[in-house]
Every structure is written in structure tokens, then in C-alpha cells.
N, C-alpha and C positions, 0 to 999 in steps of 0.2 A: 304566685299563683296564690296559695292559700291567705287571707289575709285574716288577721285577726284584730278587733278593735274590743279598747274597754271603756268602759263610761261608770258612771256613778260615784266617782268620788268628789271630794269636797272638806271643808273645815264643819268638823261637831265635838263639840265638849265632851268630855271624858266621862263616861257612859253612856254613850251614846251610842246609837247603830246606822250603820251604810250599805247599801246593795250595791254591790260591783256587779257590773255584767260585760259580758264578751260577746261579742256577737264575731262567729267564724263563716269566711266564706265557703262556699265549696263544696263540697258531698267527703271529702275526708275527715269530716269530725265525726262522723261516725264509724271511724276507724282511726280514730288519736283517741291515747288517754290524755285527760287536760289537767291540767295544772297551775294552779297560782303562787306567785313567787310576788316576793317584797324586796325595795333596797331603800335604807337608811342613810340619812345620810352622816357620809363617811366612813357607812360601814359596805360590806360584801352584799351581794344578792345573796338572799336565803331562800328558804321552799315555805309556804304557806299551807297548801294543801292541796291533794289532786283528786280526782275522781276515774276512775278505771273508765273502759270504754262502752262497756255494757250498762253503767253509772252503776253497778252493784256493790261496789268497791269505794270507799275511800280514806282520809289516810290525812293528815295534820300534824303541825310541830306543834312540839310540849307546850310552846310560847300562846299561842293560838287554842288549842283544845280545849273543845266546852264552851268557844266563845264562839268562832267561827265555823260555818256550815258551810259545805260546797254542791252544786247539785248541777245536775244539765238537763235541758230539755232538748229531745233529738232533734222534734218536729221544729223550732225555731232556731235550730243550730246556732244555740245561747249555752253556755256555762255562768252562772252565777257564784257569787262569794257574799252568804249574809256575814255580815261583822255587827256582833255586839257586844254590850260590855267594856267599848273601847277604849283606850289607854294610850297616854302619850308615847310607848313605848312603838306602837303601833306606826305611828306617823312614818311615812313613805311612802316612795311609787311604787304602785303594785301592775304586775305583768301579768298578762296571760300565758301560757301556752302550750302547746301542742304537742303531743309525742306522739309521731305516725304507726300505725301497726302496732302499736302498743299497750296490749290488752290491761296494765295496770299502771300506776303513776307511779313514777320512781320519784325519790328525792332530788336525786344531780343534774344540776340543770342543764346538762350536755347531754342527755337520754332527750331532751326536747328540742324540734327541729322548727318551730314555727313560733315566734313572737309579737305579742300585740307591741304598741309603743309606748302603755302604760297611761295611768289615771293617778291623779296624785292623792293621795288621806292626809287628813292632818287634824290631830286630836289636839287638842288645848285643856291646860289641866283649871 
């Protein structure tokens, strides 16, 4: 019933930027904290960034803090991940997730109820 669709991934050189978008269907977007996760080849899925239901609070993994920015547009039902100063270590499939009725975003992926199919980000050296 709730669908999340990521877009904006691609190939970029080290130091470049990408902006990922996650379009959410339904009205539950306003009732959900949102998060971005990623899975690099051969590694487990990890938390990247999260934003509260109201958009007033954000959280970032240490590896991306200062380089990535998460935001949400309530009217457009869309959450964004602006990625700057990209590194080869950022290469991964990036997933958008929604935690229904959660006021704030947690780092545990089991807290999230809905997931997108992912968008690939490749950072070349």
C-alpha cells in the first residue's frame, strides 16, 4: 500500500555530488520518520541518515556526517539525500525507508516498516 521509489543514483568521480530522491505514495509519509540506508558490496546494510516526522531533527552516520544532508518536502511527499564530497567508500546501493508513526528516525533498520528498491551509487577514484 505504501510505496517508496528512489532515484538520482549514478556514477560520479571522487569529490563529486549526487542528490538522491525518495518519492513516497500515500498519506502516511507525514506520519513517518524517514531514513536512508546503504549496502556496499560484500557488506551489511548500514544506516546513513534519518529525519524526524516533523523534519525538525536529523541524524547521520559518522562516516557521512558533514558531507551528506537529509531533508524532506511534506507537500511533495519526498525525502532527499544530498551527497557531497563523495568517496569511493560511499559506493553502495542506497535505500529509502519509512518508520510508520515514529516521531524520530532510529539507526536500527528493524524500526522501519517500508522500503524502496534502492538506487545505485558508484564513486570512482
